[in-house]
C-alpha positions as CSV (number, residue, x, y, z in Angstrom):
1,M,179.5,297.4,152.3
2,A,182.1,299.9,151.0
3,D,182.6,298.0,147.7
4,Q,179.0,298.6,146.5
5,H,178.7,299.5,142.6
6,V,175.9,300.4,140.4
7,L,176.0,298.0,137.3
8,I,174.7,299.4,133.9
9,P,174.2,297.1,131.1
10,F,176.2,298.2,127.9
11,R,176.1,296.1,124.9
12,D,177.2,292.8,126.0
13,E,179.2,294.3,128.9
14,F,178.5,296.0,132.2
15,I,179.8,299.4,133.4
16,A,180.5,299.4,137.1
17,L,180.2,302.8,139.0
18,S,180.4,303.7,142.4
19,P,177.3,305.4,143.8
20,E,179.0,308.8,143.8
21,Q,180.1,308.1,140.2
22,F,176.5,307.1,139.3
23,H,175.0,310.3,140.7
24,E,177.6,312.5,139.0
25,A,177.0,310.7,135.6
26,L,173.2,311.1,136.1
27,E,173.5,314.8,136.8
28,L,175.7,315.3,133.9
29,G,173.0,313.3,131.7
30,R,170.4,315.6,132.6
31,A,172.5,318.7,132.0
32,L,173.4,317.8,128.6
33,M,169.8,316.4,127.6
34,P,166.9,318.6,126.9
35,A,163.9,318.0,129.7
36,Q,161.8,316.5,126.9
37,A,164.2,313.9,125.8
38,H,163.9,312.3,129.3
39,A,160.4,313.1,130.2
40,T,158.9,310.0,128.8
41,P,161.4,307.0,128.4
42,A,160.9,305.1,125.1
43,G,160.2,302.0,127.3
44,D,157.3,303.5,128.9
45,D,155.9,304.7,125.7
46,N,152.8,302.7,124.9
47,R,151.4,304.8,122.0
48,I,150.0,303.0,118.8
49,V,151.5,304.9,115.7
50,D,151.8,304.4,112.2
51,A,155.4,303.8,110.4
52,A,156.0,307.6,110.0
53,G,155.2,308.1,113.7
54,A,157.6,305.2,114.8
55,A,160.2,306.7,112.5
56,K,159.9,310.1,114.0
57,I,160.2,308.6,117.8
58,T,163.1,306.4,116.8
59,D,164.9,308.2,114.0
60,V,164.6,305.0,112.0
61,P,163.3,305.1,108.3
62,E,159.6,304.3,107.8
63,T,160.6,301.8,105.4
64,W,162.7,299.8,108.0
65,F,159.3,299.4,110.2
66,L,157.2,298.4,107.4
67,E,159.7,296.0,106.0
68,Q,160.2,294.4,109.4
69,A,156.6,294.0,110.2
70,R,156.1,292.4,106.5
71,R,158.7,289.8,107.7
72,G,157.2,289.2,111.0
73,E,160.4,290.4,112.7
74,I,158.7,293.0,114.8
75,P,155.2,293.1,116.6
76,H,152.4,295.2,114.7
77,L,148.8,295.4,114.4
78,K,147.0,295.3,111.2
79,F,143.7,297.1,110.6
80,G,142.8,296.0,107.0
81,K,145.6,297.2,104.9
82,Y,146.9,299.8,107.7
83,V,149.9,298.7,109.8
84,R,150.4,300.2,113.3
85,F,153.1,299.6,115.8
86,N,153.2,299.8,119.7
87,I,156.3,301.5,120.5
88,R,157.0,299.8,123.5
89,D,156.2,296.4,122.2
90,V,158.6,297.2,119.1
91,L,161.6,298.4,121.2
92,E,161.4,295.5,123.6
93,A,161.3,293.0,120.7
94,V,164.2,294.7,118.9
95,S,166.2,294.5,122.3
96,V,165.5,290.7,122.7
97,R,166.4,290.1,119.2
98,Q,169.8,291.8,119.6
99,Q,170.7,290.1,122.9
100,S,169.8,286.6,121.2
101,H,172.0,287.6,118.2
102,G,175.0,288.5,120.2
103,N,173.9,292.2,120.3
104,R,174.7,292.5,116.5
105,S,172.5,295.3,115.0
106,T,171.4,295.6,111.6
107,N,171.7,298.9,110.0
108,I,169.9,300.3,107.0
109,T,173.1,299.9,104.6
110,E,173.1,296.1,105.4
111,I,169.1,296.0,104.6
112,K,169.7,297.9,101.3
113,S,172.7,295.8,100.3
114,R,170.7,292.5,100.9
115,R,168.0,293.9,98.5
116,G,170.7,294.6,96.1
117,K,170.2,298.4,96.3
């Protein structure tokens, strides 16, 4: 079929690329990103980490992870007073939550403003 396209989900829309455009974009992405950035996709990351580790992997503050766990908004594990996160489960839960809320993301500024900071 001459009209085949690769559909890529992007926010609440789709990007349609011809197979040639897709391969060009893929090659460009590989050239622009360091090798380690795409060696282990975050969705395949099954590590159990603390809030500091989750923050380092995602570039989201530790406090966000701890607050969301306290509220029961993201999956977490408790070992007594210690809170740990499975990166894959957290990213999946956040993705599902964004889809169910019309892809509206909550940023750190919004969280701080809700607390009156």
